[in-house]
N, C-alpha and C positions, 0 to 999 in steps of 0.2 A: 801535636798529633791529636789532642783531644778536640780541637776546633774542627779538624778535618773529619773526624768521626761524626761529630754533631752535624756538619754540613751534609755528609753522605746520608745520614739517617733522615735529615730533613728532606733531601731530594727524593729519597726512597718513599717517604710519606706522600709527597706530591704525586709521584708516579702511581702509587697505589690508589690515591684518591681519584686521579684522572682516569685510571683504568676502570675503577668501579663505576664512576660516573658514565663512562662510555658504555659499559655493559648494561647499566640500568636504562639508559636512553635507547639502546638497541632492543632491549626486552619490551619497553613500552611501545616502541614503533612496531615491533613484531606483533603486539597484541592489538594495536589500534588500527593498523592497515586492513586486516580482514574485516573488522567491524565497519569501517568506512566503505569497503567494497560491497559488503552485504547491504548496507544502507542505500547505496547507489542502485543496486539491483532491485531492492524493494521499491525505491522511488520510481524506477522505470515501469515495474509491474503495476504500481498504483495508478500511474497515468493511463496505462492500457485498460485497467479495470474501470476507471472513471469514464473513459471514452466509450467503453462497451455499455456501461449503465446509462450514459446520456443517449446513446442510440436506442436502447431498450425503452427509455422514457418516450422518445420520439415515435417509435414503432407501436407503442401501446396506448398512445394518447387518445385514440378513437374509442377505446374500450369504456371510457367514462360516459359515452352516449349509448351504451348497450341497454341500459334500463329504458331509455326512450324508445329504442328499437323494439324491445320486448313489449312495451305498452302499446305501441302502434300495431304490432303483430297480433296482440290480444284483441284489439278493436277490429282488425280485419277478419280474424277468425270468428269473432262473435257476429259480425255482419254476414259472413258466409253461412254461418249456422242459422241465422234468422232467415236468410234467403232460401236455404234448403228446406227449412220448416214450412215456409209459406208455399213453396212449390210442392209440398206433400212428400218430401223425401226424407 
């Protein structure tokens, strides 16, 4: 009878161990899955942001020549001013 009781308590220990292990694994999965879903969502948003920034770089590339345009406009305005002065205006 003593061996039977020892065998039952050993089996009960294994059942408790497996049950606790399954519970811990389920809790870990329940915590990790939302994190992975959020990371996936952030990755998609990051790609969209990167694409928009690349388009903005392309659309604003001509602005680096703005100082040249301002310089030329200054030369033109100065020439017009000289012409007006010579004409007595």
